[in-house]
N, C-alpha and C positions, 0 to 999 in steps of 0.2 A: 774910360773913367780917368779923371785927372789924377796925377801922382800926388797932388797937393791935398787930396781928400784923405783924411786920417781914417784908419780902420775903426770900426765900432768898438767901444769899450765893452768888455764882457764881464760876466759874473765872476770868472776866475781872476780878472784884473782887480775887481773890487775886493775880492777876498784876500788877495795877496797884499794890497795896499792897507787893508784894515787889520790884517793879521788874524783872520778868522777862516773858517772853512767855507767852501762854496755852499754847503748845506745851510749854514747860518745866514748867509746873504740871501739865499732863496727864500728862507722863512720870512725875512724882513720884507722882501719884495712881494710876497704873497699874503702879508698881513697876519702872519702867525703870531700867537701870543707867547709862545714858549721861547722867548729871547730876553735876556737880561736887559733892563732899561738902559744901562750905561753902554752896553754893546750895541743896542739898537741906535742910540744917538751917534755912536762912533761910525757905524756903517752908513747911516743916512748922511752924515757929513761927507764921507768919501764919495757917496753917490753924487752929491751936489758938485764937489770940487772936481771930480773926474768927468762930469758931464754925461753921466750914464743915461742912455735912452732906452726905456723899457721896450721889449719886443711885444708883439701882439699877444704872445703866450702869457707874459707876466701881467698884461693889462686885463685879460679875461678872467672871469671868476674861476677859482681853482677847481671847483667840482665840475663845472661845465667843460673845462679843458681836459680833465683827466678821466672822462667817461668815454667809453666807446673805443673803437680801434681793434687791432688784432694782436695776438700773442702767438709766436711761432714755437711749435714743439717738434724737434727733430728726433726720429728714431731710426735705428737700423731695421728693426722688426716690430711694428706696432701691433702684431697679432697675438702677442704673448699675454698671459694673465697679468704679468707685472706691468706691461704697457697699458693695459686696460684700466688698471687701478691708477696709474699715473695720470692718464687722460681724465678720469673721473675727478681726481683731486684738483687738477688744474682748472677744469671747467667750473667746479663749485667755487673756487677762490676767485675766479675771474667774473663770475656772474654778477656780483654786486657792483662791479665797475662797468658793467655792460661791455666787457671785452670778450671778443670771440677767440676761440682757440683753433689755430690751423695746425693740423697734423701733417708733417712731411716725412717721407721716407728717404733716407740718405743711403744710396747704394754703396756697398763696400768695394774696395779695390782701388788701385792707383789711377785707373782710367775714367773715373767718374766725372772729371772736368769741373767746370765752374757754373754749370747750368743751375744747380741748386742754389748757389749764391745769388745769381741773377734773378731767380724766381723770388727769393726772399726780399731782395732789394726792391723789386717791383711792388710787393705787397706792403712795404714800409711798416713792418710790425713795431709794436712798442717795446718788444723785448724778445729774446730768443732763449728757449730752454733746451739745452743739449742733453738729451737722454740717449746718449750714444755709447756704443762699445768700442768703436774705432774712430778716433779723431786724430789726424796727423798734425805735426807742427805746421805744415803748410795750410791745413784747414784753419787752425787757430789764427794765422796771419790774415787769411782771407776774411774771416769773421771780424777781426779787429778793424779791417778797412771799411766794413759796412757802417761803422759808427753807431751800431745798435747795441745797447747793453745786453750781455749774455751771461748765463749762469749754467754751470755743468751739474747734472744730477747723477750722483752715484746711486745704486751700487755697482753698475757694470764697469765703472772705471773712474779714473781721477786724472787730474792734470796738474803739471807744475809750470804751466806757461803763463800764469797770471790771471786766468779766468777763475772767479770764485766758484766753489763747489759746495753742494749740500749732499750729505750722505747719512748712512746709518752705522751703528756700532757693530760692524761685522765680526770683529775679533771677539767681543763680549758675547755676541749671539752664539758663535761657535762654541764658546766655553759653556754657556748655559745649556745648550742642547746636549753636549757630552756629559756634563755633570749630572743632568737629570737621569741619563741612562746609567751612569755609575751608581747613583743613589738607589736605583732599582735593582742593583746587584749584577749588572752586566759588566763583563770584562773584555769580551771579544766584540768590539764595536767597530763595524765597518763604516767607511765613509765614501760617498760619491761626491766629488768636488764639482765645481763649475770650471770653465776654461781658466787655465792657470795664468794666462796673460792678463786677466782681470785682477785688480787689487782686491776686490771683494772676495774672490775665490781664495786668494792667498791668505787673506785675513781669517776667513772661516776655517780653513785647514789649520792655520797656526793656532787658533783657539782650541780646536779639537786636540791637537798634539800637546799643547801646554797643559790642558786639563788632565789628559792621561798621565803625563809626567808628574803632575802635582799629586795625583792619586797613587803614584808608585806602580803604574801599569806600563809595561814595556810596549811601546808603539810597534805594531806589526805593519810594515809597508805593504805587505801582501793583502791587507784589508782595506787599502786605499785605492780607489779607482777614479781616474780623471774623466769627468763627463763634460757636457756642453750646455747644461741647463735645460735640455729638452726631454720630453717624455720617453722617447725611444732610447735615449742614453741611459735613463734610469732603469728601464726594463732590461736592456742588454747587460749592463754592468752589475745589476743586482743578481741576475742569473749566474754571472761569473763568480760572484761572491758566494752564492748559495751552493755552487758546485765544487767549492774548495773542500779538501779533505776534512778540514776543521772550519766549518762555516761560522760566520758571526751569529751572535744571538740578538743583535740589534744593528740597525743601519741608520746613520745620519746622512740624509741627502741635502745637498747645499741649496736646493730650492724645492718648492712644493711640486712643481711640474715633474721633476725627477722622482720625487717621493711617490707620486701617483704611478710612475713606471715601476717602482719597487713593489707597490701593491700588486700590479699585474704579474710580476715575476713570481711573487709568493703564491698567487693563485695558480699559476702554471705549474708550480711544483707540488700542488696539492696541499699547501700549507695555509695557515691562517694568521691574520694580524689581530691581536698581539700575542696569541697563545704560542705561536712558534717563532715569531720574530717581531720585535718592537721596531717602530719606524718613527723618525722625527724628520720634519721638513724645515724649510726656512722661507719666509715671506708672509704667510697667512693670507693668501689670496682667497676670495670667497669660496672657491670650489673645495678648499681644504676642509670645510665644514659639511660638504655635501656627500662626501664618500663615506663608506661604512667599513670600519668604524671611523668616526671623524679623526682627522689627522692632528697629532701633537706637533706643534711647529713653533718656530721663533717668529714672533710678529715683528715685521719690519714696517714702519709707518710710511708705506708707499704713497698713499694719497696725500698724507701730510707733507711729505718731501716735495711733491709737485705743488701743493698749495703754498708752501713756504717760498718756493722759487717764484711763483706768480706774485705773491705779496712783496717779495724783495725787489722785484723788477718795477712794480708799480710804485713802491715807496721811493725808489731811486729817482723816479720822475717827479716825485714830490719834494726832492731836495735831500733825501737821505743818502749818505755815502754807501756804496756797495761794500759788502763785507770782504775782508781780505782772507785768503786761504780757504780753509774748509770749515763748514758748520756741520756738526754731527748730532743727529737725533738718536735717542736710545732705542734699543730693541727690548723685547719682552717674551719670555717663554710662555706659551699657551698650551696647557696640558689638556689633552682630550683622550680619546679611547684607543689610540694606536700604540700606546706604550703601557707596559705592565711589568711587575717584578719578575725576575728571572725564574723564580719558583713556579710561576704559572705556566711555564712552557710545557707543552706535552712531550712525553717520551716518544721518540721515533726511531 
């Protein structure tokens, strides 16, 4: 190619010359009506003077261009109830745009290499949803080189490397769960956390401790066990709490899967929920309603988090700027049959 051939004028060039955002230029190019008349005239003048040549993408009808394709979802473990809800929410949001959801598993550990990135690049997805617990700085750099918009979904982690994230109110959820138990008269409240390298686990524990302190209850570190978000962890650690000389009268598990392990521990000790021990979980996955008694839990909008991630990525291709930093959705306490006033506990 001859050096005399100038590079193609881009949307970014037009935006800089007109003093507007790239999103506003894209709206003009796509015939959107939500642009002020004076701004539209200004942008159109710059388009003419700069000799902007529309790509095929901007010439084609907007709806036709933006339907179809794939959206990538990356998990460390897609077999958990949390992941199942994430996938459901993403698929529901993508269905209207006829976008398919590809679920990929990213192996943990430093030796995983770049094969996963090559696989993603080959599929040419419209966006990447990172539902990952472990994402290194090197991973972030590799993703950036793909040139595909990406968004990180909490609660398993967060990032300060520039990738926008969507999460839930973990600290407030921890407070709500603990306050509910205090309101029922419980003072010895045990907690089984998630992995403490995750920000969501730290926030839920902080909410638990802050609520105890606000109520004038001295926090007992012996009533806090550090789990891993899995059923076996809830079972093992609940048994340890129940075997203490002064066991708790209630347990707050940092996710529903561990809460179900707490149920199993209570049954193994010949006790009953909530007569002998009140239990609160976190997530509100479907199975929390299927157990007996149904689990009181903090509802995290898991499916909504994934749906928002999909809509955000699709909107970005429609000219909307990606959000900066973190977007947080609220949590809500859902009271069911696994919690009861302390006075209901049987004498044993």
